N, C-alpha and C positions, 0 to 999 in steps of 0.2 A: 776332085780329090791336087791334096796338097804337095808338098816335097817330101815330107815324112810319109807319106800315106796314109793318111787321114780322108775317108771319104765323105762330104760334105752333104745332105740332101736340103732341096728349096722349098718355101712355100711360097706360093705367086698369089699378090692379093692386086694384080693390077700395075704394070711395072711404070714408073715415069721415064721419061726420055735417057735420063742419067744411068739409072739403073739399067736401059736393056745398052747401053753404051759399056755399061760396067762389065758386064754378063759379057757380051760379045768381045771382049777384050783377054775376058778369061778364056776363056774354049779356044781360041785362035790361038794363044801361046802352047800349044799342043798339048803333053798327060801332065803339067803342071795340076791344070782342073778341072772336070767335070759336074758335071749338072744336072739334075732332069728336072724338069716345068711339072710342076701340078696344080690346075687348076681349081681342084674342087678335092673336099676331105676322103674322097675315095679312091681317085685319081693318088694322092698322097700315099693311104694307109696302102694301096697295092705295092707300091715305092719300097711300104717302111716293114714290110712284111719279108720280103728280101732280107731282110737283118744284112744289110752289103753294107750300112750307112752307121758310120760311128757320130756323128755332127751333123745337125740339121742347120740352116741358117736363118733367119726371117730380115729379110732386107728392110728399109724404109727412110724417110727423111725424117717423120714425128715418133721420138722417143718414150712417147707417153702408147702410142698405138701399135709401137713394136710388141711393151710389154704386156700389151692385149691382148695380140696375135701367140706370145708365147705361151702364156696361161690358156690360153683357146687348146693351143697343141698339144702342153702335159696335158690337159684333161681331158681333151676330148678323143686324143691317139694315141692308146696307152703303148701299144707296138713299138714305139720311135724309136731312136735312141736317145737318153735320158737330158744328153748335154743339148742345150740349145746358145747359138751366138748370136746377140742381138746387134745385124749389120747397120753402122749409122752412118752418114753421108756425110763426107769432111768439109763440116764447117763447125764454126766453134760450138761448144758445149756454156749454157748460160743456164743462171738459177730459176730460168722462169721453163726451163727444160725439166733439168732437174728434181726440182721440189715435187712437183704434183705425181712425177711415175717413181718417185721414193717412196710418197706416201699410197702411192694405189699399189705400188708392189707389195710393202709392210703389212696391210689390209688384207692382202691376201696368202701372208705366209710365203713369198715370195723373193725377199729382199736378195735372195744372193741372185736373185738374174744381174741384176747388175757388174756382177763380176765375170760378167760374158758379153762387154758391152763393147764391139772389134767397131777399128775403122776401116771408110770402103774407100781406099783410092787408089786409083784406075792407072795415077802417072810411070809410065811405062821405067823411067830414071830410077825411080825408088821402091822396087818390086818387095824389098822388106818388109815394108809399111800396108802387103796388100792385107784382108781380114787378119788383125793383129792375132792370130789363136794362138796359146801357149800350149807348147809340148806337156801332153799328158800321157802317162803309160796305161795300157787296157787295166779297165775295173775289172778287180777280183772278187768275184763275190767271196771265198773262200777268208777274205781277209775278216779280224776283227770288228766287229758292223763300226765298233767304237773309235776304227782308226779310217774308218771310209768318210769325207768330205759328204756332210747332209743331200746338196747336190747331186751325188752321185751313187744314194744309196736304192736300191731297188727292191724288188719283187724278190726276188731271188733272195737278197741277202737276208731276208722275213723268214720267208718261207729255209732255209739254212737252219736258221735257229729254231725251230720247229724238231726237221729230221734230228739233226745234232743232238735234242734235248740242251739244248742249252740253258743251263742253270744262271739265275743273277747273281750280279756279284757288286762289287764297287765301281763297275762302268758301265753298268747293264740292269734296267730296271721295267719289268712288264708293270702294267695299270690296265686296271679294268676301267672300262669306259666310264662306269658312275663314278669315278676320281672326281669325274669334269662339276658333278653337282653339291651345291652346299658345302657340307666343311671340307669334304674330300678335297675340293679347290683351291682349297688354303695351304691344305697340309700338300699340295704338288710346289706349290712356292717355294717352301721348308726344302722337299725335295730337290728343288733345284738347288738349291743354297747348297746344301749339303754336301750334293754331286760336283758344285764347281771347288768347293771349298778343301774337296779331295784331291784328284786327278780328271775331273772330269768323264764326263759318259753318256751315253744317251737314254733316253726314257722313248720308250713304246707306248702309247695309249690307244686300248684295242686289241690287248694280249693277253688274256686271261691266262691266269695262273697256278700249277697247283703243285706245293713245296717246294715253291721257287723256280721249276720246270713250265714252259707253255704247254699249256693244256693239250691233250691231244682229244678226240680227232679233232680235226683244223676248225671242223663247222660248227665246233666248240669253243675252239681258242681262240679263232679271230672273230671282232667283234665289228661292225661299221659303226662310226662316229658322227652323228649327224649331224649338218653342216658345218664341217669340219674349219670350214674359211672364217666363218663367225666364232668358231671356237677358238682357234689360235689367236685371232687376235681380242679377244677378250684373253686368253692367258696373257700378252703381252701387256693390256689395258691392267691388271691387275697386277702385274708384279711389276708396273713403274710404278702403279697407285701403292703399292704397300712397301716398296725400296727406294725409289726414287732411283735419282743414279747411282746411288753405292748397292744394287738390286746384281744380281748373277748375270751375267752376258748369258741369251742363249741364240740358236739358230734351230728355227721350226717352221717344218712345213707339212702338207698331208701323202701321203702315198697311199693308192690303190693294191690291194694283196687282193685274190683273185675275188674282186669286184668288190670288196669291202674296201672300204675306204678308214684309213690308221691313223695318227697322226704319231709325228717322230718329233722328241724336241732335242738337241744335242746344247749341253751343259758346259761353257768353254773352260775350263780349271783359271779358277782366282789370279794365281802366278802369270798364266797366259796374256790374261784380257790386261794384268798392270803392266806387262813389258811389251806390250802391243805388238 
């Protein structure tokens, strides 16, 4: 737990001497940090079920390995915090680190994880550089889903759409999983453009709609997209092939809801994209 009250869980895949020294120094500082050590998925799952952690930190020296472990955690341990920090040791980052990692994460629809790269520095004279985790307020499931960062959208956000019978509008679009097939996939690309040219929003693939509302009951309204990572990669390839560098910017990922895998596609407003 850091000085802002954020509690971190950490997953162990074998510590190096440097990593062990780092955590020992953190713990010795009193109540600034605390951690739980897990050597098996079952151990980590037991800690996470307590819902006392807001962030999980995965530590290592190999950036690609960190990315792989983060994806494993997000896909295999759904009960834990949705925010994952990649704790990278204090050494210069070079292109041979970043390029394969970016490609790996992009292929799996998890490029957003690069935003959570933290520098590990145990120098006591520079404590402000301890894992550089930006302060964020708690995720509010009541917030409109299009106002929530893609990596912070949870199962509860999706279920709330059903509970409130939220109707589609300029910011929200429900899509049957059949939209990924044939001509539907090409139509989907133009939906990205339309939403990006307006004020942006979120397209959810795997939610059937009826008169613009999520279909009820949930067993009928929710669908499971087969091979979600493959579909996300194919969507990105189609977008690049169709529009090149001039196409709409999207931020996509998969999310599990009641055991079913949906696709989330955030369409970034074109004006925001131009302003950077």
